[in-house]
C-alpha positions in Angstrom: 7.7 11.6 -26.6 5.1 13.3 -28.6 3.3 12.3 -31.7 2.6 14.2 -34.6 -1.3 15.2 -34.3 -3.9 15.3 -37.1 -6.7 17.0 -35.7 -10.2 18.1 -36.4 -12.6 21.1 -35.2 -15.6 19.2 -36.9 -19.1 21.3 -36.7 -22.8 21.4 -37.7 -21.6 23.5 -40.9 -17.6 23.7 -41.2 -14.9 21.4 -40.9 -11.0 22.4 -39.9 -8.2 20.4 -40.3 -4.9 20.4 -38.7 -1.4 18.3 -39.4 0.4 19.3 -36.1 4.3 18.8 -35.5 5.7 16.6 -32.5 6.7 19.7 -31.7 3.8 21.5 -31.7 3.9 23.6 -34.8 0.9 23.5 -37.4 2.3 22.3 -40.4 -1.1 22.1 -42.9 -4.2 23.3 -42.2 -7.7 23.2 -44.2 -10.7 24.5 -44.3 -14.0 22.6 -45.8 -18.1 23.0 -45.7 -17.8 19.3 -44.9 -19.9 19.8 -41.7 -21.6 16.7 -40.1 -25.4 18.1 -41.7 -23.4 16.6 -45.2 -22.2 13.8 -44.2 -24.9 10.4 -44.0 -24.2 7.5 -41.9 -21.7 5.4 -42.1 -19.6 8.1 -44.3 -17.3 9.6 -42.0 -14.4 7.4 -42.9 -14.5 8.6 -46.1 -15.4 12.1 -45.4 -12.1 12.0 -43.2 -10.0 10.7 -45.8 -11.2 13.6 -47.7 -10.5 16.3 -45.5 -7.4 14.9 -43.9 -6.2 11.5 -45.7 -2.9 13.2 -47.5 -2.2 14.6 -43.9 -2.6 10.7 -42.4 -0.1 10.0 -45.6 2.6 12.5 -44.5 2.7 11.4 -41.0 1.4 7.9 -40.3 1.8 7.3 -36.8 0.3 11.0 -35.7 -2.5 10.6 -33.1 -5.9 11.5 -34.5 -8.0 13.7 -32.4 -11.6 15.0 -32.9 -13.7 17.6 -31.2 -16.6 19.5 -32.1 -20.4 18.2 -33.0 -19.1 15.1 -34.8 -19.2 13.5 -31.0 -22.6 14.6 -30.8 -25.9 12.3 -31.2 -26.1 13.5 -34.7 -22.5 12.6 -35.3 -20.3 9.9 -35.8 -20.4 8.4 -32.7 -21.6 10.2 -29.3 -19.5 11.2 -26.9 -21.6 11.9 -23.4 -21.3 14.7 -22.3 -19.0 16.1 -19.0 -20.2 17.7 -16.0 -19.2 21.0 -14.9 -16.9 21.1 -13.2 -14.3 19.8 -15.3 -10.7 19.8 -15.6 -8.8 19.2 -18.9 -7.9 15.5 -17.5 -11.6 14.9 -17.0 -12.3 15.4 -20.9 -9.6 13.7 -22.1 -10.5 10.6 -19.7 -13.8 10.4 -21.2 -13.4 10.7 -25.0 -14.4 7.4 -27.3 -12.8 6.1 -30.1 -13.9 5.4 -33.3 -12.3 3.6 -36.0 -11.2 4.7 -39.1 -10.5 1.8 -41.1 -8.8 -1.9 -40.0 -5.7 -0.3 -38.4 -6.3 3.5 -37.6 -9.2 4.6 -34.5 -9.7 8.5 -33.9 -10.4 9.4 -30.2 -13.7 11.7 -30.1 -13.6 14.4 -27.5 -16.5 14.9 -25.5 -18.6 17.7 -25.0 -18.9 19.8 -21.6 -22.5 20.3 -19.7 -23.6 22.5 -17.0 -26.7 22.3 -14.5 -26.3 26.2 -12.8 -30.2 26.8 -12.5 -31.0 25.8 -16.3 -29.3 23.3 -17.9 -27.0 24.1 -21.0 -24.2 22.4 -23.2 -21.3 23.0 -25.4 -19.1 20.8 -27.7 -16.0 22.1 -29.9 -16.0 25.6 -27.3 -14.7 23.4 -24.5 -11.6 22.5 -26.4 -10.9 26.6 -27.1 -11.1 27.0 -23.1 -8.3 24.5 -23.0 -6.5 26.6 -24.7 -6.8 29.5 -23.0 -4.8 28.0 -20.5 -6.7 29.5 -17.2 -6.3 29.0 -13.9 -9.2 31.7 -13.3 -11.1 34.0 -15.2 -13.9 34.6 -17.7 -13.7 33.4 -21.5 -16.4 34.5 -24.1 -16.9 33.0 -27.5 -18.8 34.8 -29.5 -20.9 32.9 -32.7 -24.4 31.7 -33.4 -24.6 30.6 -29.8 -22.5 32.7 -27.7 -20.7 31.1 -25.3 -19.5 32.3 -21.6 -17.0 30.4 -19.3 -15.6 30.2 -15.6 -12.7 28.9 -14.9 -11.6 28.2 -11.4 -8.1 26.2 -10.3 -8.0 25.4 -14.1 -10.9 24.1 -14.1 -14.2 24.9 -16.1 -16.9 25.5 -13.8 -20.1 27.1 -15.4 -21.0 28.3 -18.5 -24.0 29.7 -20.4 -25.0 30.3 -23.6 -26.6 33.4 -25.2 -28.6 33.1 -28.6 -27.1 36.1 -29.8 -25.9 35.4 -33.6 -29.3 33.7 -34.0 -31.3 36.0 -32.6 -29.6 39.0 -34.7 -30.1 36.7 -37.8 -34.1 36.0 -37.3 -34.4 40.2 -36.0 -32.5 41.3 -38.9 -33.7 39.3 -41.8 -37.4 38.0 -40.8 -39.1 40.5 -38.8 -40.9 43.7 -39.5 -37.6 45.3 -37.8 -35.6 45.1 -41.0 -38.3 46.1 -43.3 -36.4 49.5 -43.4 -32.9 48.6 -43.4 -30.4 49.4 -45.5 -26.9 48.8 -46.4 -24.9 50.8 -44.2 -23.1 54.4 -45.5 -20.4 56.3 -44.3 -21.3 56.8 -40.4 -24.3 54.4 -40.3 -22.0 51.9 -38.5 -21.0 54.0 -35.5 -24.3 55.5 -35.4 -26.2 52.1 -35.2 -23.8 50.8 -32.5 -23.6 53.9 -30.4 -27.5 53.6 -30.5 -27.7 50.2 -29.7 -25.3 50.6 -27.3 -27.5 53.0 -25.1 -30.6 51.2 -25.8 -29.4 47.6 -24.3 -28.8 49.5 -21.2 -32.3 51.7 -21.5 -34.7 50.0 -18.6 -36.9 48.8 -21.1 -34.8 45.8 -22.0 -34.6 43.6 -25.0 -37.6 43.7 -26.3 -38.4 47.1 -25.5 -35.3 48.4 -27.4 -35.6 46.4 -30.4 -38.8 47.8 -31.7 -36.7 51.3 -31.9 -34.7 49.3 -34.7 -38.2 50.8 -36.6 -39.4 53.5 -34.9 -36.6 56.0 -34.8 -36.7 55.3 -38.9 -39.5 56.4 -39.3 -39.2 58.9 -37.1 -36.3 59.9 -39.6 -34.2 60.0 -36.5 -32.0 57.3 -37.6 -30.8 56.0 -41.3 -31.9 52.4 -42.3 -28.3 52.0 -42.7 -27.6 52.2 -39.1 -30.9 49.2 -38.6 -28.3 46.4 -38.4 -25.2 47.8 -36.3 -28.4 49.2 -33.9 -29.4 45.3 -33.4 -26.0 44.1 -33.5 -24.9 46.4 -30.8 -28.1 46.1 -28.8 -28.1 42.3 -28.4 -24.1 41.8 -27.9 -24.5 44.9 -25.2 -27.7 43.0 -23.7 -25.5 39.8 -23.7 -22.5 40.8 -22.2 -25.3 42.7 -19.3 -26.4 38.8 -19.0 -23.1 37.5 -19.0 -22.3 39.9 -15.9 -25.0 39.1 -14.0 -24.4 35.4 -14.1 -20.7 35.7 -13.3 -20.0 39.1 -12.1 -18.6 42.2 -13.2 -14.8 40.8 -14.3 -12.4 43.5 -15.3 -10.7 41.3 -17.8 -12.5 39.2 -20.2 -10.4 36.4 -22.8 -12.2 37.0 -25.8 -12.1 33.7 -28.3 -13.0 35.2 -32.1 -11.3 36.9 -35.3 -12.5 39.2 -37.9 -15.9 41.0 -37.6 -16.7 39.5 -34.2 -13.9 40.2 -32.8 -14.3 44.1 -33.8 -18.0 43.8 -32.9 -17.0 42.3 -29.1 -13.8 43.8 -28.3 -15.5 47.3 -29.0 -18.5 46.7 -26.6 -16.3 45.2 -24.4 -14.4 47.8 -24.3 -17.0 50.5 -23.9 -18.1 48.1 -20.8 -14.8 49.4 -19.1 -14.0 45.7 -19.8 -10.0 44.5 -20.6 -10.0 42.2 -23.6 -7.0 39.6 -24.1 -8.1 38.8 -27.9 -7.1 35.4 -29.4 -8.0 33.9 -32.4 -10.2 30.4 -32.1 -7.2 28.5 -34.9 -5.1 29.6 -31.6 -7.2 28.5 -28.8 -8.1 25.1 -30.8 -4.4 24.2 -31.5 -3.8 25.4 -28.2 -6.3 23.2 -26.8 -6.1 20.1 -28.8 -2.7 19.5 -28.2 -2.9 19.9 -24.6 -5.9 17.5 -24.3 -4.1 15.1 -26.8 -1.1 14.9 -24.2 -3.2 13.8 -21.8 -4.9 10.9 -24.0 -1.0 9.9 -24.4 -0.5 10.0 -20.5 
């Protein structure tokens, strides 16, 4: 019989906790700025109590499953990476347990590794990819370090990371390119995005096109308010081109995003001629952790 489930997507800076009924419905959810970087050694049982102790009291028989950076070497207990290709049952089989107290254990899901010419890793995103339920397809998970993954026959066969979000922050806020930047005014975002999209496909590549974020403003050909949108579209466009070079030009991309990232990546993918299937990170996580929890109980 299915059991209730307490699931945490426990990242570096933030944790998301869910109480899920035995029928698979999300009964309660909580988001807190209590990621692993804020927890000292030995502090995870107390942190779990602060995050989801009331969930456990509401459902004392619930299984407890933790995903994300909580299983990294900087987290609670390291759950070794599972090498690609990997099916959901491989991830479930490699999960480890941690003791919350003398009577209660939590299951920590492993991360995923890939050696496709360059070694790569993910923690947390694999649960979202499982939640898509793909037999075959390409998934894009934007973020500070975006992930693209290829699924064949229900297995994640390979993936690649792109430092798009982090590089945007560095260029926009900590480089010469941001010195002429201003807050976008009416029309600036559209202009910057169109220019960045074109720049992503120019022959000179990223390092050449990035400098235009400064020189186009100096020449009076682009407003300062378009600098941020230009850089965003340029970097996302370069990411899409890089993913296409690695995985081929798939006509459909499963995009796991919401808010500004869903708008940005959805727009750039559509401009590149891709059909976008959008799923929110919460929906993907809940579906994925339910599927992996079922594998743990099997």
